C-alpha positions as CSV (number, residue, x, y, z in Angstrom):
1,X,-13.6,30.2,35.7
2,X,-15.3,33.3,34.8
3,X,-13.7,36.7,34.1
4,X,-14.3,39.8,36.1
5,X,-16.1,41.3,33.0
6,X,-18.5,38.2,33.2
7,X,-19.3,39.0,36.8
8,X,-20.0,42.6,36.1
9,X,-22.7,41.6,33.6
10,X,-24.8,40.2,36.5
11,X,-26.9,42.9,37.9
12,X,-27.0,42.0,41.6
13,X,-29.1,44.7,43.1
14,X,-30.7,45.6,46.5
15,X,-34.5,46.1,46.7
16,X,-37.2,46.2,49.3
17,X,-40.1,44.0,49.4
18,X,-43.3,46.0,49.1
19,X,-46.0,43.3,48.7
20,X,-46.2,39.7,49.3
21,X,-49.0,37.4,48.0
22,X,-49.4,33.6,48.3
23,X,-48.7,31.6,45.1
24,X,-51.0,28.5,45.4
25,X,-50.5,27.6,41.8
26,X,-46.8,27.0,42.3
27,X,-45.4,23.4,42.3
28,X,-43.4,24.1,45.5
29,X,-44.7,26.4,48.1
30,X,-43.8,30.0,47.2
31,X,-44.7,33.7,47.5
32,X,-45.2,36.2,44.8
33,X,-43.0,39.2,45.8
34,X,-43.2,42.8,44.6
35,X,-39.8,44.5,45.0
36,X,-38.7,48.1,44.8
37,X,-35.3,48.4,43.1
38,X,-35.2,52.2,43.1
39,X,-34.2,53.6,39.9
40,X,-34.5,50.2,38.2
41,X,-38.2,50.0,39.1
42,X,-40.6,47.8,40.7
43,X,-40.3,44.1,39.7
44,X,-42.0,40.9,40.6
45,X,-40.5,37.6,41.6
46,X,-41.6,34.1,42.7
47,X,-39.6,32.9,45.8
48,X,-39.7,29.5,47.5
49,X,-39.2,31.0,51.0
50,X,-42.3,30.0,52.8
51,X,-40.4,27.8,55.4
52,X,-38.4,30.5,57.0
53,X,-40.6,33.7,56.4
54,X,-44.2,34.8,57.0
55,X,-45.7,37.2,54.5
56,X,-46.1,39.9,57.2
57,X,-42.4,39.7,58.1
58,X,-41.2,40.2,54.5
59,X,-42.6,43.6,54.0
60,X,-39.9,46.3,54.2
61,X,-37.1,43.6,54.1
62,X,-34.3,44.3,51.9
63,X,-33.1,41.5,49.7
64,X,-30.5,41.0,46.8
65,X,-32.0,40.2,43.3
66,X,-30.7,39.6,39.9
67,X,-32.6,42.1,37.8
68,X,-31.2,41.5,34.2
69,X,-32.4,38.0,33.5
70,X,-35.2,37.8,31.0
71,X,-38.8,37.4,32.4
72,X,-39.5,33.8,33.2
73,X,-43.1,32.3,33.0
74,X,-43.9,30.4,36.2
75,X,-47.4,28.9,35.8
76,X,-49.7,32.0,35.6
77,X,-47.1,34.4,37.0
78,X,-44.1,36.1,35.1
79,X,-41.1,36.5,37.3
80,X,-39.0,39.6,36.4
81,X,-36.1,39.1,38.7
82,X,-34.5,36.4,40.6
83,X,-34.7,36.6,44.5
84,X,-31.4,35.3,45.8
85,X,-30.7,33.0,48.8
86,X,-29.0,30.0,50.2
87,X,-30.3,26.6,51.0
88,X,-30.0,25.5,54.7
89,X,-29.3,22.1,55.9
90,X,-32.9,21.0,54.9
91,X,-32.7,22.6,51.5
92,X,-35.0,25.5,52.5
93,X,-34.1,28.9,51.2
94,X,-32.7,31.6,53.4
95,X,-32.6,35.1,51.8
96,X,-29.6,37.0,50.9
97,X,-29.8,40.5,52.3
98,X,-27.6,43.4,53.3
99,X,-26.5,43.6,56.8
100,X,-27.4,47.2,57.0
101,X,-29.9,49.3,55.1
102,X,-28.6,50.6,51.8
103,X,-30.4,52.5,49.0
104,X,-32.7,50.4,46.8
105,X,-30.9,49.6,43.5
106,X,-27.5,49.6,45.1
107,X,-25.2,47.1,43.1
108,X,-23.4,44.2,44.7
109,X,-19.7,44.4,44.0
């Protein structure tokens, strides 16, 4: 079990995807995302979401990301945040997103 204080340390924030690029060097099919987290800046993330999402459908979509992990080297790419999602029955990722539009940088609580 974790405490409420532990949970509060995780910066789960809403951001809007502003750019999507293919990531052919990734071991598993993935995109390189550029996400606007408002006052927390623009961050990059690698996301294995190619099964459910086309690049052009991701632009402007809000997602939930963890923005306070240290940067992670993924092949030639540095991921600056974790894009969150849930695995479907086949293990393919479905993005976590707010039901309605909220300001970029809003914290999940």
